[in-house]
CHARMM internal coordinates of N, CA and C (Angstrom, degrees):
IC EDIT
DIST 1 N 1 CA 1.4511
DIST 1 CA 1 C 1.5258
ANGL 1 N 1 CA 1 C 109.25
DIST 1 C 2 N 1.3097
ANGL 1 CA 1 C 2 N 115.50
DIHE 1 N 1 CA 1 C 2 N 127.13
DIST 2 N 2 CA 1.4648
ANGL 1 C 2 N 2 CA 121.03
DIHE 1 CA 1 C 2 N 2 CA -179.03
DIST 2 CA 2 C 1.5267
ANGL 2 N 2 CA 2 C 109.66
DIHE 1 C 2 N 2 CA 2 C -93.30
DIST 2 C 3 N 1.3260
ANGL 2 CA 2 C 3 N 116.42
DIHE 2 N 2 CA 2 C 3 N 132.54
DIST 3 N 3 CA 1.4630
ANGL 2 C 3 N 3 CA 121.52
DIHE 2 CA 2 C 3 N 3 CA 179.10
DIST 3 CA 3 C 1.5251
ANGL 3 N 3 CA 3 C 108.30
DIHE 2 C 3 N 3 CA 3 C -85.40
DIST 3 C 4 N 1.3375
ANGL 3 CA 3 C 4 N 117.38
DIHE 3 N 3 CA 3 C 4 N 130.71
DIST 4 N 4 CA 1.4691
ANGL 3 C 4 N 4 CA 119.60
DIHE 3 CA 3 C 4 N 4 CA 179.92
DIST 4 CA 4 C 1.5266
ANGL 4 N 4 CA 4 C 111.54
DIHE 3 C 4 N 4 CA 4 C -59.32
DIST 4 C 5 N 1.3340
ANGL 4 CA 4 C 5 N 115.23
DIHE 4 N 4 CA 4 C 5 N 145.81
DIST 5 N 5 CA 1.4571
ANGL 4 C 5 N 5 CA 121.50
DIHE 4 CA 4 C 5 N 5 CA -177.26
DIST 5 CA 5 C 1.5253
ANGL 5 N 5 CA 5 C 111.43
DIHE 4 C 5 N 5 CA 5 C -58.50
DIST 5 C 6 N 1.3316
ANGL 5 CA 5 C 6 N 117.72
DIHE 5 N 5 CA 5 C 6 N -41.36
DIST 6 N 6 CA 1.4665
ANGL 5 C 6 N 6 CA 120.15
DIHE 5 CA 5 C 6 N 6 CA -179.24
DIST 6 CA 6 C 1.5203
ANGL 6 N 6 CA 6 C 111.31
DIHE 5 C 6 N 6 CA 6 C -63.13
DIST 6 C 7 N 1.3290
ANGL 6 CA 6 C 7 N 116.52
DIHE 6 N 6 CA 6 C 7 N -36.61
DIST 7 N 7 CA 1.4647
ANGL 6 C 7 N 7 CA 119.81
DIHE 6 CA 6 C 7 N 7 CA 179.78
DIST 7 CA 7 C 1.5218
ANGL 7 N 7 CA 7 C 110.36
DIHE 6 C 7 N 7 CA 7 C -65.07
DIST 7 C 8 N 1.3261
ANGL 7 CA 7 C 8 N 117.17
DIHE 7 N 7 CA 7 C 8 N -39.46
DIST 8 N 8 CA 1.4627
ANGL 7 C 8 N 8 CA 118.88
DIHE 7 CA 7 C 8 N 8 CA 179.04
DIST 8 CA 8 C 1.5212
ANGL 8 N 8 CA 8 C 110.61
DIHE 7 C 8 N 8 CA 8 C -70.01
DIST 8 C 9 N 1.3349
ANGL 8 CA 8 C 9 N 117.29
DIHE 8 N 8 CA 8 C 9 N -35.15
DIST 9 N 9 CA 1.4657
ANGL 8 C 9 N 9 CA 119.88
DIHE 8 CA 8 C 9 N 9 CA 176.52
DIST 9 CA 9 C 1.5174
ANGL 9 N 9 CA 9 C 110.38
DIHE 8 C 9 N 9 CA 9 C -66.71
DIST 9 C 10 N 1.3320
ANGL 9 CA 9 C 10 N 117.71
DIHE 9 N 9 CA 9 C 10 N -40.38
DIST 10 N 10 CA 1.4681
ANGL 9 C 10 N 10 CA 120.72
DIHE 9 CA 9 C 10 N 10 CA 178.37
DIST 10 CA 10 C 1.5288
ANGL 10 N 10 CA 10 C 109.60
DIHE 9 C 10 N 10 CA 10 C -62.96
DIST 10 C 11 N 1.3250
ANGL 10 CA 10 C 11 N 116.79
DIHE 10 N 10 CA 10 C 11 N -42.99
DIST 11 N 11 CA 1.4609
ANGL 10 C 11 N 11 CA 121.00
DIHE 10 CA 10 C 11 N 11 CA 177.45
DIST 11 CA 11 C 1.5277
ANGL 11 N 11 CA 11 C 110.39
DIHE 10 C 11 N 11 CA 11 C -60.45
DIST 11 C 12 N 1.3247
ANGL 11 CA 11 C 12 N 116.67
DIHE 11 N 11 CA 11 C 12 N -43.52
DIST 12 N 12 CA 1.4650
ANGL 11 C 12 N 12 CA 120.88
DIHE 11 CA 11 C 12 N 12 CA -179.51
DIST 12 CA 12 C 1.5261
ANGL 12 N 12 CA 12 C 111.03
DIHE 11 C 12 N 12 CA 12 C -63.11
DIST 12 C 13 N 1.3287
ANGL 12 CA 12 C 13 N 116.79
DIHE 12 N 12 CA 12 C 13 N -40.21
DIST 13 N 13 CA 1.4695
ANGL 12 C 13 N 13 CA 119.23
DIHE 12 CA 12 C 13 N 13 CA 179.43
DIST 13 CA 13 C 1.5285
ANGL 13 N 13 CA 13 C 111.34
DIHE 12 C 13 N 13 CA 13 C -68.90
DIST 13 C 14 N 1.3275
ANGL 13 CA 13 C 14 N 117.27
DIHE 13 N 13 CA 13 C 14 N -36.25
DIST 14 N 14 CA 1.4789
ANGL 13 C 14 N 14 CA 118.87
DIHE 13 CA 13 C 14 N 14 CA 175.10
DIST 14 CA 14 C 1.5224
ANGL 14 N 14 CA 14 C 110.05
DIHE 13 C 14 N 14 CA 14 C -63.44
DIST 14 C 15 N 1.3122
ANGL 14 CA 14 C 15 N 116.76
DIHE 14 N 14 CA 14 C 15 N -42.33
DIST 15 N 15 CA 1.4600
ANGL 14 C 15 N 15 CA 121.25
DIHE 14 CA 14 C 15 N 15 CA 179.10
DIST 15 CA 15 C 1.5334
ANGL 15 N 15 CA 15 C 110.49
DIHE 14 C 15 N 15 CA 15 C -62.54
DIST 15 C 16 N 1.3316
ANGL 15 CA 15 C 16 N 116.83
DIHE 15 N 15 CA 15 C 16 N -43.86
DIST 16 N 16 CA 1.4713
ANGL 15 C 16 N 16 CA 120.36
DIHE 15 CA 15 C 16 N 16 CA 177.96
DIST 16 CA 16 C 1.5185
ANGL 16 N 16 CA 16 C 111.14
DIHE 15 C 16 N 16 CA 16 C -64.25
DIST 16 C 17 N 1.3299
ANGL 16 CA 16 C 17 N 117.56
DIHE 16 N 16 CA 16 C 17 N -34.57
DIST 17 N 17 CA 1.4679
ANGL 16 C 17 N 17 CA 120.73
DIHE 16 CA 16 C 17 N 17 CA 178.81
DIST 17 CA 17 C 1.5233
ANGL 17 N 17 CA 17 C 110.48
DIHE 16 C 17 N 17 CA 17 C -64.30
DIST 17 C 18 N 1.3301
ANGL 17 CA 17 C 18 N 116.54
DIHE 17 N 17 CA 17 C 18 N -45.55
DIST 18 N 18 CA 1.4695
ANGL 17 C 18 N 18 CA 119.26
DIHE 17 CA 17 C 18 N 18 CA 179.80
DIST 18 CA 18 C 1.5262
ANGL 18 N 18 CA 18 C 110.96
DIHE 17 C 18 N 18 CA 18 C -68.08
DIST 18 C 19 N 1.3226
ANGL 18 CA 18 C 19 N 116.91
DIHE 18 N 18 CA 18 C 19 N -34.74
DIST 19 N 19 CA 1.4609
ANGL 18 C 19 N 19 CA 120.09
DIHE 18 CA 18 C 19 N 19 CA 176.90
DIST 19 CA 19 C 1.5246
ANGL 19 N 19 CA 19 C 110.70
DIHE 18 C 19 N 19 CA 19 C -66.33
DIST 19 C 20 N 1.3158
ANGL 19 CA 19 C 20 N 116.76
DIHE 19 N 19 CA 19 C 20 N -34.91
DIST 20 N 20 CA 1.4658
ANGL 19 C 20 N 20 CA 120.82
DIHE 19 CA 19 C 20 N 20 CA 179.53
DIST 20 CA 20 C 1.5268
ANGL 20 N 20 CA 20 C 110.84
DIHE 19 C 20 N 20 CA 20 C -62.25
DIST 20 C 21 N 1.3270
ANGL 20 CA 20 C 21 N 116.54
DIHE 20 N 20 CA 20 C 21 N -34.83
DIST 21 N 21 CA 1.4665
ANGL 20 C 21 N 21 CA 119.63
DIHE 20 CA 20 C 21 N 21 CA 179.52
DIST 21 CA 21 C 1.5216
ANGL 21 N 21 CA 21 C 111.92
DIHE 20 C 21 N 21 CA 21 C -66.57
DIST 21 C 22 N 1.3268
ANGL 21 CA 21 C 22 N 116.45
DIHE 21 N 21 CA 21 C 22 N -28.30
DIST 22 N 22 CA 1.4645
ANGL 21 C 22 N 22 CA 120.56
DIHE 21 CA 21 C 22 N 22 CA -177.61
DIST 22 CA 22 C 1.5255
ANGL 22 N 22 CA 22 C 113.15
DIHE 21 C 22 N 22 CA 22 C -96.49
DIST 22 C 23 N 1.3367
ANGL 22 CA 22 C 23 N 117.34
DIHE 22 N 22 CA 22 C 23 N 2.22
DIST 23 N 23 CA 1.4653
ANGL 22 C 23 N 23 CA 119.74
DIHE 22 CA 22 C 23 N 23 CA -176.52
DIST 23 CA 23 C 1.5288
ANGL 23 N 23 CA 23 C 111.18
DIHE 22 C 23 N 23 CA 23 C -72.95
DIST 23 C 24 N 1.3107
ANGL 23 CA 23 C 24 N 114.12
DIHE 23 N 23 CA 23 C 24 N 165.11
DIST 24 N 24 CA 1.4644
ANGL 23 C 24 N 24 CA 121.04
DIHE 23 CA 23 C 24 N 24 CA -178.37
DIST 24 CA 24 C 1.5311
ANGL 24 N 24 CA 24 C 109.04
DIHE 23 C 24 N 24 CA 24 C -93.31
DIST 24 C 25 N 1.3283
ANGL 24 CA 24 C 25 N 115.47
DIHE 24 N 24 CA 24 C 25 N 67.48
DIST 25 N 25 CA 1.4643
ANGL 24 C 25 N 25 CA 122.37
DIHE 24 CA 24 C 25 N 25 CA -179.59
DIST 25 CA 25 C 1.5202
ANGL 25 N 25 CA 25 C 108.21
DIHE 24 C 25 N 25 CA 25 C -135.78
DIST 25 C 26 N 1.3198
ANGL 25 CA 25 C 26 N 115.08
DIHE 25 N 25 CA 25 C 26 N 174.39
DIST 26 N 26 CA 1.4628
ANGL 25 C 26 N 26 CA 118.42
DIHE 25 CA 25 C 26 N 26 CA 178.03
DIST 26 CA 26 C 1.5261
ANGL 26 N 26 CA 26 C 109.97
DIHE 25 C 26 N 26 CA 26 C -67.36
DIST 26 C 27 N 1.3000
ANGL 26 CA 26 C 27 N 116.08
DIHE 26 N 26 CA 26 C 27 N 159.59
DIST 27 N 27 CA 1.4604
ANGL 26 C 27 N 27 CA 120.98
DIHE 26 CA 26 C 27 N 27 CA -179.56
DIST 27 CA 27 C 1.5275
ANGL 27 N 27 CA 27 C 110.96
DIHE 26 C 27 N 27 CA 27 C -59.18
DIST 27 C 28 N 1.3253
ANGL 27 CA 27 C 28 N 117.33
DIHE 27 N 27 CA 27 C 28 N -41.64
DIST 28 N 28 CA 1.4653
ANGL 27 C 28 N 28 CA 120.81
DIHE 27 CA 27 C 28 N 28 CA -179.37
DIST 28 CA 28 C 1.5320
ANGL 28 N 28 CA 28 C 111.15
DIHE 27 C 28 N 28 CA 28 C -61.28
DIST 28 C 29 N 1.3161
ANGL 28 CA 28 C 29 N 116.98
DIHE 28 N 28 CA 28 C 29 N -42.74
DIST 29 N 29 CA 1.4646
ANGL 28 C 29 N 29 CA 121.04
DIHE 28 CA 28 C 29 N 29 CA 179.90
DIST 29 CA 29 C 1.5215
ANGL 29 N 29 CA 29 C 110.03
DIHE 28 C 29 N 29 CA 29 C -67.52
DIST 29 C 30 N 1.3260
ANGL 29 CA 29 C 30 N 117.25
DIHE 29 N 29 CA 29 C 30 N -44.21
DIST 30 N 30 CA 1.4687
ANGL 29 C 30 N 30 CA 120.23
DIHE 29 CA 29 C 30 N 30 CA 179.50
DIST 30 CA 30 C 1.5208
ANGL 30 N 30 CA 30 C 111.19
DIHE 29 C 30 N 30 CA 30 C -60.86
DIST 30 C 31 N 1.3258
ANGL 30 CA 30 C 31 N 117.19
DIHE 30 N 30 CA 30 C 31 N -43.31
DIST 31 N 31 CA 1.4633
ANGL 30 C 31 N 31 CA 120.98
DIHE 30 CA 30 C 31 N 31 CA -179.34
DIST 31 CA 31 C 1.5256
ANGL 31 N 31 CA 31 C 111.15
DIHE 30 C 31 N 31 CA 31 C -66.67
DIST 31 C 32 N 1.3193
ANGL 31 CA 31 C 32 N 117.14
DIHE 31 N 31 CA 31 C 32 N -39.88
DIST 32 N 32 CA 1.4638
ANGL 31 C 32 N 32 CA 120.73
DIHE 31 CA 31 C 32 N 32 CA 179.12
DIST 32 CA 32 C 1.5245
ANGL 32 N 32 CA 32 C 110.60
DIHE 31 C 32 N 32 CA 32 C -63.69
DIST 32 C 33 N 1.3332
ANGL 32 CA 32 C 33 N 116.98
DIHE 32 N 32 CA 32 C 33 N -43.68
DIST 33 N 33 CA 1.4761
ANGL 32 C 33 N 33 CA 120.87
DIHE 32 CA 32 C 33 N 33 CA 178.34
DIST 33 CA 33 C 1.5216
ANGL 33 N 33 CA 33 C 110.90
DIHE 32 C 33 N 33 CA 33 C -65.19
DIST 33 C 34 N 1.3313
ANGL 33 CA 33 C 34 N 116.56
DIHE 33 N 33 CA 33 C 34 N -43.65
DIST 34 N 34 CA 1.4660
ANGL 33 C 34 N 34 CA 120.80
DIHE 33 CA 33 C 34 N 34 CA 179.17
DIST 34 CA 34 C 1.5359
ANGL 34 N 34 CA 34 C 110.01
DIHE 33 C 34 N 34 CA 34 C -58.80
DIST 34 C 35 N 1.3258
ANGL 34 CA 34 C 35 N 116.18
DIHE 34 N 34 CA 34 C 35 N -49.82
DIST 35 N 35 CA 1.4694
ANGL 34 C 35 N 35 CA 120.24
DIHE 34 CA 34 C 35 N 35 CA -178.31
DIST 35 CA 35 C 1.5250
ANGL 35 N 35 CA 35 C 111.89
DIHE 34 C 35 N 35 CA 35 C -62.56
DIST 35 C 36 N 1.3247
ANGL 35 CA 35 C 36 N 116.99
DIHE 35 N 35 CA 35 C 36 N -39.82
DIST 36 N 36 CA 1.4717
ANGL 35 C 36 N 36 CA 120.49
DIHE 35 CA 35 C 36 N 36 CA 179.99
DIST 36 CA 36 C 1.5228
ANGL 36 N 36 CA 36 C 110.66
DIHE 35 C 36 N 36 CA 36 C -64.15
DIST 36 C 37 N 1.3266
ANGL 36 CA 36 C 37 N 117.28
DIHE 36 N 36 CA 36 C 37 N -45.82
DIST 37 N 37 CA 1.4678
ANGL 36 C 37 N 37 CA 120.06
DIHE 36 CA 36 C 37 N 37 CA -178.62
DIST 37 CA 37 C 1.5264
ANGL 37 N 37 CA 37 C 111.87
DIHE 36 C 37 N 37 CA 37 C -70.56
DIST 37 C 38 N 1.3163
ANGL 37 CA 37 C 38 N 118.33
DIHE 37 N 37 CA 37 C 38 N -37.25
DIST 38 N 38 CA 1.4644
ANGL 37 C 38 N 38 CA 119.66
DIHE 37 CA 37 C 38 N 38 CA 178.52
DIST 38 CA 38 C 1.5213
ANGL 38 N 38 CA 38 C 111.15
DIHE 37 C 38 N 38 CA 38 C -68.78
DIST 38 C 39 N 1.3223
ANGL 38 CA 38 C 39 N 117.39
DIHE 38 N 38 CA 38 C 39 N -36.44
DIST 39 N 39 CA 1.4659
ANGL 38 C 39 N 39 CA 119.83
DIHE 38 CA 38 C 39 N 39 CA 177.06
DIST 39 CA 39 C 1.5281
ANGL 39 N 39 CA 39 C 110.29
DIHE 38 C 39 N 39 CA 39 C -62.58
DIST 39 C 40 N 1.3180
ANGL 39 CA 39 C 40 N 116.59
DIHE 39 N 39 CA 39 C 40 N -42.22
DIST 40 N 40 CA 1.4666
ANGL 39 C 40 N 40 CA 120.31
DIHE 39 CA 39 C 40 N 40 CA 178.60
DIST 40 CA 40 C 1.5350
ANGL 40 N 40 CA 40 C 110.42
DIHE 39 C 40 N 40 CA 40 C -66.72
DIST 40 C 41 N 1.3141
ANGL 40 CA 40 C 41 N 118.01
DIHE 40 N 40 CA 40 C 41 N -40.08
DIST 41 N 41 CA 1.4709
ANGL 40 C 41 N 41 CA 120.86
DIHE 40 CA 40 C 41 N 41 CA 178.17
DIST 41 CA 41 C 1.5246
ANGL 41 N 41 CA 41 C 110.63
DIHE 40 C 41 N 41 CA 41 C -62.84
DIST 41 C 42 N 1.3285
ANGL 41 CA 41 C 42 N 116.80
DIHE 41 N 41 CA 41 C 42 N -42.47
DIST 42 N 42 CA 1.4721
ANGL 41 C 42 N 42 CA 120.02
DIHE 41 CA 41 C 42 N 42 CA 178.12
DIST 42 CA 42 C 1.5307
ANGL 42 N 42 CA 42 C 110.87
DIHE 41 C 42 N 42 CA 42 C -64.36
DIST 42 C 43 N 1.3325
ANGL 42 CA 42 C 43 N 116.53
DIHE 42 N 42 CA 42 C 43 N -41.39
DIST 43 N 43 CA 1.4629
ANGL 42 C 43 N 43 CA 120.49
DIHE 42 CA 42 C 43 N 43 CA 179.64
DIST 43 CA 43 C 1.5311
ANGL 43 N 43 CA 43 C 110.68
DIHE 42 C 43 N 43 CA 43 C -61.95
DIST 43 C 44 N 1.3185
ANGL 43 CA 43 C 44 N 116.80
DIHE 43 N 43 CA 43 C 44 N -44.76
DIST 44 N 44 CA 1.4673
ANGL 43 C 44 N 44 CA 120.82
DIHE 43 CA 43 C 44 N 44 CA 178.46
DIST 44 CA 44 C 1.5176
ANGL 44 N 44 CA 44 C 111.54
DIHE 43 C 44 N 44 CA 44 C -64.91
DIST 44 C 45 N 1.3206
ANGL 44 CA 44 C 45 N 117.18
DIHE 44 N 44 CA 44 C 45 N -39.45
DIST 45 N 45 CA 1.4687
ANGL 44 C 45 N 45 CA 120.33
DIHE 44 CA 44 C 45 N 45 CA 179.48
DIST 45 CA 45 C 1.5245
ANGL 45 N 45 CA 45 C 110.84
DIHE 44 C 45 N 45 CA 45 C -65.09
DIST 45 C 46 N 1.3363
ANGL 45 CA 45 C 46 N 116.73
DIHE 45 N 45 CA 45 C 46 N -40.05
DIST 46 N 46 CA 1.4613
ANGL 45 C 46 N 46 CA 120.14
DIHE 45 CA 45 C 46 N 46 CA 177.82
DIST 46 CA 46 C 1.5176
ANGL 46 N 46 CA 46 C 110.56
DIHE 45 C 46 N 46 CA 46 C -63.14
DIST 46 C 47 N 1.3295
ANGL 46 CA 46 C 47 N 117.20
DIHE 46 N 46 CA 46 C 47 N -42.35
DIST 47 N 47 CA 1.4637
ANGL 46 C 47 N 47 CA 120.86
DIHE 46 CA 46 C 47 N 47 CA 178.67
DIST 47 CA 47 C 1.5194
ANGL 47 N 47 CA 47 C 110.83
DIHE 46 C 47 N 47 CA 47 C -63.80
DIST 47 C 48 N 1.3284
ANGL 47 CA 47 C 48 N 117.07
DIHE 47 N 47 CA 47 C 48 N -36.11
DIST 48 N 48 CA 1.4659
ANGL 47 C 48 N 48 CA 120.97
DIHE 47 CA 47 C 48 N 48 CA -179.94
DIST 48 CA 48 C 1.5235
ANGL 48 N 48 CA 48 C 110.84
DIHE 47 C 48 N 48 CA 48 C -66.70
DIST 48 C 49 N 1.3210
ANGL 48 CA 48 C 49 N 116.68
DIHE 48 N 48 CA 48 C 49 N -40.96
DIST 49 N 49 CA 1.4719
ANGL 48 C 49 N 49 CA 120.81
DIHE 48 CA 48 C 49 N 49 CA -179.61
DIST 49 CA 49 C 1.5246
ANGL 49 N 49 CA 49 C 110.75
DIHE 48 C 49 N 49 CA 49 C -67.98
DIST 49 C 50 N 1.3199
ANGL 49 CA 49 C 50 N 116.49
DIHE 49 N 49 CA 49 C 50 N -40.39
DIST 50 N 50 CA 1.4772
ANGL 49 C 50 N 50 CA 119.64
DIHE 49 CA 49 C 50 N 50 CA -177.54
DIST 50 CA 50 C 1.5240
ANGL 50 N 50 CA 50 C 113.13
DIHE 49 C 50 N 50 CA 50 C -78.46
DIST 50 C 51 N 1.3280
ANGL 50 CA 50 C 51 N 117.62
DIHE 50 N 50 CA 50 C 51 N -16.39
DIST 51 N 51 CA 1.4827
ANGL 50 C 51 N 51 CA 119.94
DIHE 50 CA 50 C 51 N 51 CA -177.69
DIST 51 CA 51 C 1.5019
ANGL 51 N 51 CA 51 C 112.29
DIHE 50 C 51 N 51 CA 51 C -80.02
END
COOR INIT
IC SEED 1 N 1 CA 1 C
IC BUILD
């Protein structure tokens, strides 16, 4: 079974979001990175469901 490309990208963005929370940066930077990656993961997941 082949995993759709968008699903793997969404997974990667979720992983990057969680990694951003653990990075050695200020809280504001970590939160901004987390929110940006989670928004992209949600957008990709929505596109996957509608496709």
